[in-house]
C-alpha positions in Angstrom: 105.9 112.0 105.6 105.7 115.8 105.8 103.2 115.9 103.0 101.1 113.2 104.4 100.7 115.0 107.7 100.2 118.5 106.3 97.0 120.1 107.6 96.5 121.7 104.2 96.6 118.2 102.6 94.1 116.9 105.2 91.7 119.8 104.5 91.5 118.8 100.9 93.3 121.7 99.3 96.5 119.8 98.4 99.8 120.1 100.2 102.9 121.9 99.3 104.9 119.4 97.2 107.8 119.1 99.6 109.3 116.0 98.1 109.3 117.5 94.6 110.9 120.7 95.9 113.6 118.8 97.8 114.4 116.7 94.7 114.6 119.8 92.5 117.0 121.4 94.9 119.2 118.2 95.1 119.2 117.7 91.3 120.1 121.4 90.8 122.9 121.1 93.3 124.4 118.1 91.5 123.9 119.6 88.0 125.7 122.8 89.0 128.5 121.0 90.7 127.7 122.2 94.2 127.8 118.7 95.6 131.5 117.7 95.9 133.2 114.5 97.2 134.2 114.6 100.9 137.7 115.9 101.5 138.7 115.4 105.1 140.8 118.0 106.7 143.4 115.3 107.6 143.7 111.6 106.9 143.6 109.2 109.9 145.2 105.7 109.9 142.3 104.0 111.6 140.0 101.9 109.5 136.3 101.0 109.8 134.6 98.1 108.1 130.9 98.4 107.4 128.7 95.3 106.7 125.9 96.4 104.4 125.7 99.0 101.6 122.2 100.2 102.3 121.1 103.6 103.7 122.5 103.1 107.2 125.9 101.8 106.0 126.2 104.5 103.3 125.3 107.4 105.7 127.7 106.1 108.3 130.5 105.7 105.8 130.1 109.3 104.6 130.2 110.7 108.1 133.2 108.7 109.1 135.1 109.6 105.9 134.4 113.2 106.6 136.3 112.8 109.8 139.2 111.2 108.0 138.8 107.5 108.7 139.6 104.9 106.1 136.3 103.1 105.3 135.5 99.9 103.5 131.9 98.7 102.9 131.1 95.0 102.3 127.9 93.8 100.7 126.7 90.4 99.6 125.0 91.8 96.5 126.5 93.0 93.3 125.3 96.6 93.5 125.4 99.3 96.1 122.2 100.5 97.8 120.6 97.5 99.5 116.8 97.7 99.4 117.1 101.1 97.6 118.3 99.1 94.6 116.5 95.8 94.8 113.5 96.5 97.1 112.1 99.8 96.0 110.6 99.8 92.4 112.2 101.9 89.7 109.0 104.0 89.4 109.3 105.1 93.0 113.1 105.6 93.1 115.2 106.3 90.0 118.2 104.1 90.5 120.4 106.8 88.9 120.0 108.6 92.2 121.6 105.7 94.1 124.3 105.3 91.4 125.1 109.1 91.7 125.5 108.8 95.4 127.7 105.7 95.1 130.0 107.5 92.7 130.3 110.4 95.1 131.3 108.1 97.9 133.8 106.3 95.8 135.3 109.7 94.8 135.5 110.5 98.5 137.8 107.5 99.0 135.3 105.0 100.4 136.0 101.5 99.2 133.4 98.9 98.3 133.8 95.1 98.3 130.7 93.7 96.6 129.6 90.0 96.3 131.2 89.5 99.7 129.1 87.9 102.4 130.3 88.2 106.0 130.0 84.8 107.7 130.5 83.0 104.4 133.5 84.6 102.6 134.9 86.4 105.6 134.2 85.8 109.3 133.3 88.7 111.6 136.4 87.9 113.6 138.5 88.3 110.5 136.8 91.6 109.8 137.6 92.8 113.3 141.3 91.9 112.7 141.2 94.0 109.5 139.6 97.1 111.0 139.8 99.1 114.1 135.9 99.2 114.3 133.1 97.4 112.6 129.5 98.5 111.9 126.7 96.0 111.2 124.2 97.6 108.9 122.8 94.5 107.2 119.1 95.5 107.2 116.4 92.8 107.6 115.7 90.5 104.7 114.0 87.4 106.2 110.4 87.3 104.9 107.6 86.5 107.3 105.9 83.4 106.0 102.3 82.2 105.9 101.5 78.6 106.9 98.4 77.4 105.1 97.4 74.3 103.2 98.9 74.5 99.7 101.5 77.0 100.6 104.1 74.9 98.9 102.5 75.2 95.4 104.6 76.8 92.7 103.7 80.3 91.8 103.6 81.5 95.4 106.6 83.8 96.0 107.9 86.1 98.6 107.7 89.9 97.9 111.4 90.6 97.9 112.1 87.8 95.3 109.5 89.3 93.0 110.6 92.9 93.5 114.3 92.0 93.1 113.6 90.2 89.8 111.5 93.2 88.5 114.2 95.7 89.6 117.0 93.7 88.0 115.0 93.6 84.8 114.5 97.3 84.9 118.2 97.8 85.4 118.9 95.8 82.2 120.0 92.5 83.7 119.0 89.3 82.1 116.5 87.8 84.5 115.5 84.2 83.7 112.4 84.3 86.0 111.1 87.3 84.0 111.9 85.8 80.6 110.3 82.4 81.4 107.2 84.1 83.0 107.8 82.7 86.5 107.9 86.2 88.0 106.3 88.1 85.1 102.8 89.3 85.8 101.9 90.0 82.1 98.5 88.7 81.3 98.1 86.9 84.6 95.8 87.2 87.7 97.9 88.4 90.6 97.0 88.2 94.3 99.2 90.1 96.8 98.8 89.3 100.5 99.6 92.1 102.9 98.9 95.7 103.6 102.2 97.5 104.0 104.3 99.6 101.6 106.0 96.5 100.2 102.6 95.1 99.2 101.8 98.4 97.5 105.2 98.1 95.6 104.2 94.6 94.5 100.7 95.5 93.2 101.9 98.6 91.3 104.8 96.6 89.8 102.4 93.9 88.6 100.3 96.6 87.0 103.3 97.9 85.1 104.2 94.4 84.0 100.8 94.2 82.3 98.8 91.9 84.7 95.3 90.9 83.7 94.1 91.6 87.2 95.7 92.6 90.5 94.1 92.1 93.9 95.4 93.0 97.3 94.2 90.8 100.2 94.4 92.3 103.6 93.0 91.1 106.9 92.2 94.5 108.4 90.4 97.5 107.0 91.8 100.5 105.2 92.1 102.6 108.3 94.2 100.0 110.1 96.6 99.1 107.3 100.3 99.9 108.0 101.1 101.1 104.5 100.9 104.7 103.2 97.4 105.9 102.4 98.8 107.8 99.4 100.3 104.5 98.1 96.9 102.9 98.4 95.3 105.8 96.5 97.9 105.5 93.8 97.2 101.8 93.5 93.5 102.3 93.3 94.0 104.8 90.5 96.0 102.1 88.7 93.0 99.8 89.0 94.3 97.6 91.8 91.4 95.9 93.6 91.6 95.8 97.5 89.9 93.0 99.3 89.6 94.3 102.8 89.0 92.3 106.0 89.9 89.0 104.3 92.6 86.5 105.1 93.9 83.5 103.1 93.1 80.1 104.6 94.4 77.9 101.8 96.0 77.8 98.3 94.4 75.8 95.6 96.6 74.3 92.9 96.1 72.6 89.5 97.2 69.1 88.4 100.8 70.4 87.9 101.1 71.7 91.4 100.9 75.4 90.3 98.7 77.7 92.3 95.3 78.5 90.6 93.4 80.3 93.4 93.6 81.7 96.9 90.9 80.6 99.3 90.1 83.4 101.7 87.8 84.0 104.7 86.1 87.2 105.7 87.3 88.9 108.9 85.5 90.7 111.6 87.5 93.2 113.6 87.0 92.6 117.3 88.3 94.1 120.5 91.4 96.3 120.6 94.6 94.4 121.5 97.7 95.6 123.4 99.0 97.3 120.2 95.9 99.5 120.0 94.6 97.7 116.9 91.4 95.7 116.6 91.9 91.9 116.7 90.9 90.1 113.5 88.3 87.3 113.9 87.4 84.9 111.1 83.7 84.8 110.2 82.4 81.3 109.9 81.2 80.0 106.5 82.6 83.1 104.7 85.1 81.4 102.5 85.6 82.5 98.8 88.1 81.9 96.1 90.2 84.4 94.2 91.7 83.2 90.8 95.5 83.5 90.9 98.4 82.7 88.6 101.0 84.3 90.9 100.6 84.8 94.6 103.0 87.3 96.3 103.4 87.2 100.0 104.2 90.7 101.3 103.9 90.1 105.0 106.9 92.1 106.2 110.5 91.3 107.1 112.3 89.9 110.2 116.0 89.9 111.1 118.0 86.9 110.1 119.8 84.8 112.8 122.7 87.1 112.7 124.9 85.5 115.4 124.7 82.3 113.4 125.1 83.9 110.0 128.1 86.0 111.1 129.5 83.1 113.2 129.5 85.4 116.2 127.8 83.8 119.2 128.9 86.7 121.4 126.6 89.0 119.5 123.6 89.5 121.7 120.1 89.9 120.2 116.7 90.9 121.5 113.5 88.8 121.7 112.7 90.3 118.3 116.0 89.0 116.9 117.3 92.5 116.3 120.9 93.3 117.4 121.0 94.5 121.0 122.7 97.9 121.3 123.4 100.6 123.8 121.3 103.4 122.2 123.6 106.1 123.5 126.4 105.1 121.1 125.0 102.0 119.2 127.6 99.7 120.6 126.9 95.9 120.6 128.0 93.3 123.1 131.2 92.7 121.1 133.9 95.3 121.7 134.5 97.6 118.7 131.4 96.3 116.9 128.5 98.7 116.4 125.1 98.2 114.7 122.6 100.6 113.0 119.5 100.7 110.9 116.8 98.0 110.5 118.9 95.3 112.0 118.6 97.3 115.3 115.1 98.8 115.2 113.4 96.3 112.9 111.9 97.0 109.5 111.5 100.8 109.3 111.9 103.8 107.1 115.0 104.9 105.1 115.2 108.1 107.0 115.6 106.3 110.3 118.3 104.1 108.8 120.2 107.2 107.6 119.9 108.8 111.1 121.1 105.6 112.8 124.0 105.4 110.5 125.1 108.9 111.4 124.6 108.2 115.1 126.7 105.1 114.8 129.4 107.0 113.1 129.5 109.4 116.0 129.8 106.5 118.4 132.6 104.9 116.4 134.5 108.2 116.3 134.3 108.5 120.1 135.4 104.9 120.5 138.4 105.3 118.1 139.6 108.5 119.7 139.4 106.9 123.2 141.5 104.0 121.9 144.0 106.5 120.4 144.3 108.3 123.8 144.8 105.0 125.7 147.5 103.9 123.3 149.3 107.2 123.6 149.1 107.1 127.4 150.7 103.6 127.4 
């Protein structure tokens, strides 16, 4: 983010490589043993349960452990890291970085219970009985869908399913969908729908899998896309073709019900709407077909129905289905339950999730200290 907004970069001279410098400093610190597990000044008896082992949950856990609390993180997946592990491709984030952090947290005394889904294996009420405070840091995983004729054809897949399979394959797991070609782009025509960073992750992953062709279909122009311009430039260097101002109207399949093409229509950008972006308008009689063996829908993510999933009807949500919190301390409508990260602010950046996790830890600390004072007074 710093590099992208650097005035030197914008002038065409090339920015200071801030990210590379930060990584070198961090790697050096680990290599020389300067980074040590957290050792709290004193151990506290109070415990905190955290739902989600992504950036928000991990940063909150570290901050709470530093204060001496006993912390357990629950996650429904088999590895620690959330989208850092299964959402972000290996070529953008070396998974050893996440594993290194996990090891550090374990050495600090933080416990992990993986393959445990709250609401299925343990109810939120049970978790509240186990712990003095609970933090919801589940992230947002529900993919936005696209309703169009033929959308039920095989070969049309959501972005996270595709990226998870590719990441598991890169981590050495045996992935059936990669082995049988279902989610393997090798030798195939790939069409990715969307213009965000997730779409860029998909097109660049498909290139690395050896795709015959990779096209990105986006309904607005380059200037209005939500993803990183640097990611677009990287994709173009890797011979990804961008089809700007075009929107899918139907999916065409073969005799076996497998997608064979995406029918799209050209878009005209009209008046600016309430969000400050030009409104897409379909141009009549502008339809064209793009050959496709795999279509990947990268249309963004929305929160799951968390009150239903956690079996917690008292948990209040916003109109956008994010968890409603008091932003001063990230408390929810359930006493002793806090929330942080994407499940509060919607799909956002890792740095914001980390910040929210730390803010939630501060709110939890205040809450637990107040409870301790009340108990002592009684």
